[in-house]
Each structure stands twice: as C-alpha cells, then as structure tokens.
C-alpha positions in Angstrom: -17.7 -28.2 -16.6 -19.6 -30.6 -14.4 -16.5 -32.8 -14.1 -14.1 -29.8 -12.8 -11.7 -30.8 -10.0 -12.9 -27.7 -8.3 -15.6 -25.3 -8.3 -13.2 -23.0 -7.9 -9.4 -22.8 -9.3 -7.4 -20.4 -7.6 -3.8 -19.5 -9.1 -1.9 -17.8 -6.5 -2.5 -17.3 -2.3 -1.7 -13.8 -1.5 -4.8 -11.7 -0.2 -6.7 -11.8 -3.4 -6.2 -15.4 -3.5 -7.0 -16.6 0.0 -9.5 -14.0 0.4 -11.1 -15.4 -2.9 -10.5 -18.9 -1.3 -12.4 -18.2 2.3 -15.1 -16.6 0.7 -16.2 -19.1 -1.9 -15.6 -22.0 0.4 -17.6 -20.3 3.1 -20.4 -20.1 0.3 -20.0 -24.1 -0.1 -17.9 -24.3 -3.1 -14.8 -26.5 -3.3 -11.8 -24.7 -3.4 -8.4 -25.4 -4.8 -5.6 -22.9 -3.9 -2.5 -23.0 -5.7 1.0 -21.5 -4.1 4.2 -21.6 -4.6 5.4 -20.0 -1.6 3.8 -19.5 1.3 -0.1 -18.6 1.9 -0.9 -15.1 2.4 1.8 -14.2 -0.1 3.8 -10.7 -0.4 1.4 -8.6 1.9 2.0 -11.1 4.8 5.6 -12.2 4.4 7.4 -9.5 2.3 5.3 -6.6 2.2 2.7 -4.8 4.6 3.0 -6.8 7.6 6.4 -6.8 8.2 7.3 -3.2 7.2 4.5 -1.8 9.2 6.1 -3.8 12.1 9.5 -2.2 11.4 7.5 1.2 10.8 6.2 0.4 14.5 9.7 -0.2 15.6 10.7 2.9 14.5 8.1 4.8 16.2 8.9 3.1 19.6 12.6 4.5 18.9 11.2 8.3 18.4 9.4 7.6 21.4 12.6 7.0 23.3 14.5 9.7 21.8 11.9 12.3 22.2 11.0 11.0 25.9 12.0 14.0 27.4 9.1 16.3 25.3 6.9 14.2 27.5 8.8 14.9 31.0 10.0 10.9 30.9 13.5 10.1 31.4 14.6 7.8 28.9 17.4 7.5 26.7 18.1 5.2 23.7 21.2 2.9 23.7 21.0 1.9 20.1 18.7 -0.3 17.6 19.1 -4.0 18.1 18.0 -5.2 14.6 18.3 -8.8 15.8 15.9 -7.5 18.2 13.7 -5.9 16.0 13.8 -8.7 13.4 12.7 -11.3 15.7 9.8 -9.2 16.6 8.8 -8.8 13.1 9.1 -12.3 12.7 6.8 -12.9 15.3 4.3 -11.0 14.6 4.3 -12.3 10.9 4.6 -16.2 11.9 1.9 -15.5 14.3 -0.8 -14.3 11.5 0.3 -17.2 9.3 0.2 -19.7 11.3 -3.7 -18.1 12.2 -4.0 -18.2 8.3 -3.1 -21.5 7.4 -5.5 -22.7 10.1 -8.4 -21.1 8.9 -8.0 -22.1 5.5 -7.3 -25.5 6.5 -10.5 -25.5 8.6 -13.1 -24.1 6.0 -11.6 -27.5 3.7 -9.5 -25.8 1.0 -7.3 -27.4 -0.4 -3.9 -26.3 -0.9 -1.7 -27.3 -3.9 2.1 -26.5 -3.2 4.0 -25.8 -6.4 4.5 -23.1 -9.2 1.2 -23.4 -11.1 0.8 -22.7 -14.6 -2.1 -22.0 -16.6 -2.3 -25.2 -19.3 -6.0 -24.2 -20.4 -9.1 -22.1 -20.4 -10.0 -23.8 -17.0 -6.6 -25.9 -16.0 -3.9 -25.1 -13.9 -1.0 -27.5 -14.1 1.4 -28.1 -11.1 4.3 -30.2 -11.1 3.2 -33.2 -12.4 -0.5 -32.9 -11.3 -3.3 -31.1 -13.3 -6.5 -30.0 -12.1 -9.5 -28.1 -13.3 -12.2 -26.0 -12.1 -15.6 -24.5 -12.9 -14.1 -21.2 -12.5 -10.2 -20.0 -12.8 -9.0 -16.9 -10.4 -5.4 -15.8 -11.3 -4.4 -14.1 -8.3 -0.2 -14.4 -8.9 0.4 -10.9 -7.4 3.9 -9.0 -8.1 7.7 -8.7 -7.3 9.5 -5.9 -6.6 10.8 -3.9 -10.0 14.3 -2.8 -11.0 15.0 -0.2 -13.8 16.4 -1.2 -17.2 20.1 -1.5 -16.5 20.2 -1.3 -13.1 21.7 -4.5 -11.2 19.8 -5.7 -7.7 23.1 -7.8 -6.2 20.9 -8.0 -2.6 24.2 -6.5 -0.9 24.7 -3.1 -1.7 21.7 -2.4 -3.9 18.7 -3.8 -2.4 14.9 -4.2 -3.1 12.4 -4.4 -0.1 12.7 -8.0 0.0 16.1 -7.4 0.8 15.7 -4.7 3.2 13.4 -6.4 5.5 16.0 -9.1 6.0 19.0 -6.4 6.7 20.7 -7.7 10.1 22.0 -3.9 10.7 21.4 -0.3 10.2 23.0 0.8 7.4 24.8 4.1 7.9 23.4 5.9 5.0 21.0 5.2 2.1 20.2 6.4 -1.0 16.4 5.4 -1.7 15.4 5.2 -5.5 11.7 6.7 -6.1 9.7 8.4 -3.6 6.3 6.5 -3.8 4.7 4.5 -0.8 7.7 1.9 -0.2 10.6 4.6 -0.5 8.9 6.9 1.8 8.6 4.2 4.2 11.4 2.7 4.6 13.2 6.2 4.2 11.1 7.0 7.7 12.2 3.5 9.2 16.0 4.5 8.5 16.2 7.6 9.6 14.5 6.7 12.8 16.5 4.3 13.5 19.6 6.8 12.9 21.1 6.3 9.3 21.5 9.6 6.7 18.8 8.9 3.7 18.6 10.8 0.6 15.1 10.3 -1.7 15.8 10.3 -5.4 12.3 10.9 -6.9 11.8 11.3 -10.5 8.4 13.3 -10.4 8.4 16.6 -9.0 7.3 15.6 -5.6 7.2 12.7 -3.3 4.2 10.2 -3.4 3.0 12.1 -6.0 0.0 10.3 -6.6 -1.5 11.9 -3.4 -3.2 15.6 -3.4 -0.4 18.4 -3.6 -1.2 19.6 -0.6 -0.1 16.0 1.3 3.2 16.0 -0.6 3.8 19.0 0.5 3.1 18.4 3.9 5.2 15.3 3.8 8.1 17.1 2.5 8.0 19.7 5.2 7.9 17.1 7.7 10.6 15.1 5.9 13.0 18.0 6.2 12.4 18.6 9.7 13.1 15.2 10.3 16.7 15.4 8.3 15.5 13.2 5.7 16.9 14.8 2.2 15.3 14.3 -1.1 15.8 15.6 -4.6 12.9 15.5 -6.7 13.0 16.1 -10.5 15.9 14.1 -10.5 16.4 11.0 -12.6 19.3 7.2 -11.6 21.6 7.3 -14.1 24.3 4.7 -12.9 25.4 3.2 -9.7 29.0 2.0 -8.8 30.4 0.1 -6.0 33.1 2.1 -3.9 35.3 1.0 -1.0 32.7 1.1 1.9 29.2 1.6 -0.3 27.6 3.0 -3.6 27.9 5.9 -5.8 25.0 6.8 -7.4 24.9 8.9 -10.2 22.0 11.3 -10.4 20.4 14.1 -13.3 18.2 17.2 -12.9 15.6 18.0 -15.0 18.0 20.8 -16.4 20.6 17.8 -16.9 22.8 18.7 -14.4 24.9 15.6 -12.6 26.1 15.2 -9.3 26.8 11.9 -7.5 25.5 10.8 -3.8 27.3 8.4 -2.1 25.9 5.9 0.8 26.5 2.3 2.6 23.3 1.2 0.5 20.6 1.7 -2.1 17.3 0.7 -2.0 15.5 0.1 -5.5 11.7 1.3 -4.4 10.6 2.2 -8.1 7.4 0.5 -7.5 6.2 -3.5 -8.4 5.7 -5.2 -11.3 3.0 -8.0 -11.9 3.6 -11.7 -11.6 2.3 -13.3 -15.0 5.7 -14.5 -17.5 6.1 -17.9 -17.6 2.4 -18.8 -16.6 0.7 -19.7 -19.3 -1.9 -16.6 -19.7 -0.5 -15.5 -22.9 -0.7 -18.7 -24.3 -4.6 -19.2 -23.3 -5.4 -16.3 -24.6 -5.9 -14.1 -21.8 -5.9 -10.0 -22.4 -2.4 -8.8 -21.5 -0.7 -5.3 -21.4 2.7 -4.6 -20.2 2.4 -8.0 -18.3 -0.6 -7.1 -16.5 -4.0 -8.7 -17.1 -6.9 -6.9 -18.6 -10.1 -7.0 -16.7 -13.8 -5.6 -16.8 -15.4 -4.4 -13.9 -16.3 -7.4 -12.7 -12.7 -8.7 -12.6 -13.4 -11.0 -15.3 -11.4 -11.8 -18.1 -11.9 -12.3 -22.1 -11.6 -15.7 -21.4 -15.1 -17.2 -20.5 -15.0 -18.6 -16.6 -11.4 -16.8 -15.7 -11.1 -14.1 -13.7 -8.5 -11.9 -11.9 -7.9 -10.0 -9.2 -5.3 -7.9 -7.2 -1.7 -6.8 -8.4 -2.0 -8.3 -11.5 -4.8 -6.1 -12.8 -4.4 -2.4 -13.7 -4.5 -0.2 -10.8 -3.7 0.2 -7.1 -1.4 -2.3 -6.2 -2.7 -2.3 -2.3 -3.1 -5.9 -0.3 -6.8 -4.5 1.0 -7.9 -3.9 -3.1 -6.9 -7.7 -3.7 -9.1 -8.9 -0.3 -11.8 -6.7 -1.9 -12.0 -8.1 -5.3 -11.5 -11.8 -4.3 -14.7 -11.7 -2.1 -16.3 -10.0 -4.8 -15.3 -12.7 -7.3 -16.2 -15.4 -5.2 -19.6 -14.2 -4.4 -20.0 -13.6 -8.1 -19.2 -17.0 -9.1 -21.5 -17.8 -6.3 -24.4 -16.0 -8.0 -24.9 -13.6 -5.1 -24.4 -10.4 -7.9 -22.1 -8.5 -5.6 -21.5 -4.8 -6.0 -18.2 -4.4 -8.2 -15.3 -2.9 -6.2 -15.2 1.1 -6.8 -11.3 1.6 -7.5 -11.7 5.3 -6.2 -13.1 4.5 -2.8 -9.9 2.4 -2.4 -8.4 3.5 0.6 -4.6 4.4 0.5 -2.0 4.7 3.4 2.0 5.6 3.4 2.7 4.6 6.8 5.9 7.0 7.1 6.3 9.5 10.2 3.8 11.3 9.6 1.4 9.1 7.8 -0.3 9.9 4.7 -4.2 8.8 4.0 -6.6 9.7 1.5 -9.8 7.9 0.1 -11.5 9.6 -3.2 -9.9 12.3 -5.5 -7.4 14.9 -4.9 -8.5 18.3 -5.7 -6.6 18.4 -9.2 -8.7 15.2 -10.3 -12.0 17.1 -8.9 -11.1 20.5 -10.5 -11.0 18.5 -13.8 -14.1 16.1 -13.5 -16.7 18.5 -12.3 -14.8 21.9 -13.1 -12.9 24.5 -11.2 -16.0 26.4 -10.2 -17.8 23.3 -9.5 -16.1 22.1 -6.3 -15.1 23.5 -2.9 -12.2 22.7 -0.4 -11.6 23.0 3.2 -8.3 22.6 5.2 -8.8 21.8 9.1 -5.0 21.9 11.2 -4.4 19.6 13.2 -3.2 22.2 15.4 -6.2 22.9 16.5 -6.7 18.9 17.8 -6.3 18.3 21.0 -5.2 15.1 20.7 -2.8 15.9 17.9 -1.3 18.5 20.1 -0.9 15.4 22.9 0.9 13.5 20.3 2.8 16.2 19.6 1.7 16.0 15.5 1.1 18.5 12.9 -0.6 17.7 9.8 -4.4 18.2 8.5 -7.3 17.1 6.9 -8.5 18.5 3.6 -11.9 17.8 2.1 -13.0 18.4 -1.5 -16.5 18.5 -2.1 -18.9 19.2 -5.2 -20.6 22.3 -4.9 -23.8 21.4 -3.2 -22.9 18.0 -3.6 -21.4 15.3 -1.5 -18.0 15.1 0.0 -15.6 13.6 -3.6 -12.1 13.2 -1.5 -10.7 13.4 1.8 -7.0 13.7 2.4 -5.4 13.7 5.9 -1.6 14.0 7.1 -0.2 13.4 10.7 0.9 10.3 13.1 -1.9 7.9 12.9 -4.2 9.1 10.5 -4.4 5.9 8.7 -6.9 4.8 11.7 -9.4 7.7 10.2 -9.6 6.4 6.8 -12.1 3.8 7.6 -15.0 6.7 8.2 -13.1 8.9 5.4 -14.2 6.0 3.2 -17.6 5.7 4.7 -18.1 9.0 4.0 -17.2 9.1 0.6 -18.3 5.4 -0.6 -21.9 6.7 1.0 -22.0 10.4 -0.8 -22.0 12.0 2.2 -22.6 15.5 2.7 -20.7 17.9 5.0 -23.9 18.6 6.1 -24.8 15.2 7.0 -21.5 14.5 8.7 -21.6 17.6 10.6 -23.9 16.7 13.2 -22.1 13.4 14.2 -20.5 13.3 17.5 -16.6 12.6 17.7 -15.4 11.1 20.6 -13.3 13.6 22.6 -10.3 14.2 22.4 -9.6 11.9 19.6 -7.7 12.9 16.2 -10.8 11.7 14.6 -12.7 14.8 15.9 -10.5 16.3 13.2 -13.0 14.9 10.4 -16.0 16.4 12.0 -14.3 19.4 12.0 -13.6 19.6 8.6 -16.8 18.5 8.1 -18.4 21.5 10.0 -16.2 24.2 8.0 -17.3 22.7 4.6 -20.9 23.3 6.1 -19.8 26.6 7.1 -20.3 26.7 10.6 -16.6 25.9 11.6 -16.1 25.3 15.5 -12.6 25.7 16.1 -11.2 26.6 12.9 -11.3 29.8 11.3 -14.1 30.5 8.7 
C-alpha cells in the first residue's frame, strides 16, 4: 500500500501501542495512533501506576505504625484518602504529561476517538477513515466479572472503582486471589480494613511456584488477612450496611461472608468486541486475537500486541511486543519475545517475583531427576534483617545445566527481578553467577548466595 496514510497504524495507545508508536517513529516510520481514552492506557491510568502508588502509601502507613521497632517514636493518626488520592493522581498526571510530550515530539499523529477495523489495513475513527501499510491491534483489556455477578460500582467494585474510593472501607471481601486481588487486599489491610480473600483455586497467586504461594499465605495470615482457597463464589446480596457474600467449598459447604464492600478481581478480559476484528477475518479465540511468535495475525500486514493476545497480561510484555513489532516492520529482524523470560511481580506486602519455570513445570519438562533446586532464606541476608522482612530466593536449574527458574518472596524483591531475568535470559549456570560480586549489604546478595548454594559452595546458607 504505497499510498497509505501511515506506515504503521496502531489501534490503542496503552503500553503495547504507545511503545510500538515511539519505536516506529524513532526508526523513521510515519505513525498513526488511535485512542478513545488517554494515551498510556490501563497501565498508566487505572492499573500499574496508580495501584503501586497506593501500595507505596500503604508501606508508609505500615512504617509509621511499626516505627517503634526501629527506635522511632511516631503514631499513625489515620489514612487521609483525599491526600492519598491526590498523591496517586499526581504521579499519574506527571507521567501522562511526560508521555504525551514524548509522543508529540516524535511526530506521531494521535487520532482521538474509538477506532474500528473496517478493512484489512483500514481503521475508521468517527467520520474519518485512515489506512496503514501495517496495522497493529493493541486495544487492551478490561476488568472482568463473573456470569450473573452485577458490578454496581458502589458496593460491588472492580479495580477501576477501587482506585477512586474516597474512603477506607471497614471491611472488604476480595473475590480472586491472583495479583490484583492480593495487591488490593494488601493495601486495604495496611490502611486498617478487615479483608477476606475468596479464591476458587487451591492457593493464592496460583500461577507462581507453590513455595512462593505458601510463603505469601503465611505472611498474610500473620498480617491478619483472611483467605479462603478452594472456595467458589455463589452469590452476593446487599445488606443494610454492605454486602453478604455466599461462598461454597469444594466439599459443597456454604457460608456467608459479610463486609462493607466486595472487590471483583477475577482477571481481565480482552477489549475486542465490536472493533471489527471478526468481520475482517482476524483469527480469534474466546475474544483473544491469535498470533504467531512474531505477533502476526492470520491477516497479512496486521499484528496484535498486549493484553488481547493470549498469555501474561502484563504492561511490560505489551511494551516489549510493541517494540518488537516496530522493529519487525522496519526490517530489523528482531528476536521474538520469550514469554517464559517475562518477569512477574505481585507488589503486595511481601512482594512475590519470578522469572522462568516453577519447580513443577520444570520437573514435567525435564523430569524430576533432571532438575535441582536451592532455596536461600532471607533470614541470612543483612539488608533483609535491617528491613525486617522474611522470604527467600529459590532457584530451579537443569542438572549440569542453566538456571531455568528464579522465585523470590520478600519486601522489595521486585527490584531484584532484573538480574534474575538476565540470568534466565542468558542461560546462566550457577557456576557462572556464583563468582559475581554483589554489593553488601543489599538484598541483591541473596541472589548471589542462592547461586553459591546451587553451585555446591554455600557461604551463609546451610549446605
């Protein structure tokens, strides 16, 4: 299409879409970026950034509450949600301003309005139709509910509503013990609410290594966060001062949990309905867009990135896919994104982070006798003692081979996952990592200690 309006036409300006736009413009391609809301999408406005701002406020509250442990006399007088929200919104506003300035400086054309795919390489926005030599579908995701469960935004909330709450609820039932549910449960407990998590699967953060799940569950019990795993939601009814949630165990035993609010945190669904993808012959499955490893759909010239593609719904996954697609279109022949190498972090207190395979998956792939593990307890780490945090670093390696999985639990361990990803991505052997020097005292040392142990020469860990 030599006469196309743009070299790259992107439907959606979230993490995947705007990253693709920025990189494509940097490579000299003309870019049209369609967005019905604000550039930055879910992550910036109602996802990663505002939730992590709440989590940091929660950490500050815990620090004030526990200050005496550190010899500091302080009292926590309460949570001013007006002030918390002003802080949160200020962070989002500054990042949004920076992002829009960057988009503008790269010469990217932003087409405001809801776009619809009306031809293989054609998007209609309102009364305007534009074309691209290549089209990138990046329409993102929305907070899901369950069949028959009505979200009213008052007593039954999604994460979108929860981010706008002007008060700390006295009590909350959190439906879903995955990343979103555990993060909000952590925030509200730090703010003083009574929290009960209801999770249908056998454990919290069930996508993580079983040892990580158990560690988080222990920490949550200690913090007074109640949870019921292996328990399914049945119904919710309004009461005079909140909600009554009926749940059922796998054994068929029913009970009712009462609270002021219920948060529905059962995952996110793809935003694809009514956008013309089906009509243009794009292969779909349960609302998701199917692609190959190079993010290409079955329709020539049409790519898809981010949450609408089956796999981890993480901003940094979409971000990396967007960069990849821009470089692929520009003819740079980039290396496809390795899904297993994408870092995963739950920013609760404590944090849970990982990259690569968990122990069960590694054993299935390489055989139980084909893997070895090592766990280094953060109790032996100086900085963790200073921070008064508990947790561990767990490594999974192939016998006489590279590390294939790294799992971390503890306060701030999300900051360690960058090195963990390098070790996994570069197929590092424990013997390669063990000689590397890690600054003392840092939690980063725990990664080094774990590799020393797995290399057969534990220093502070027990052999």
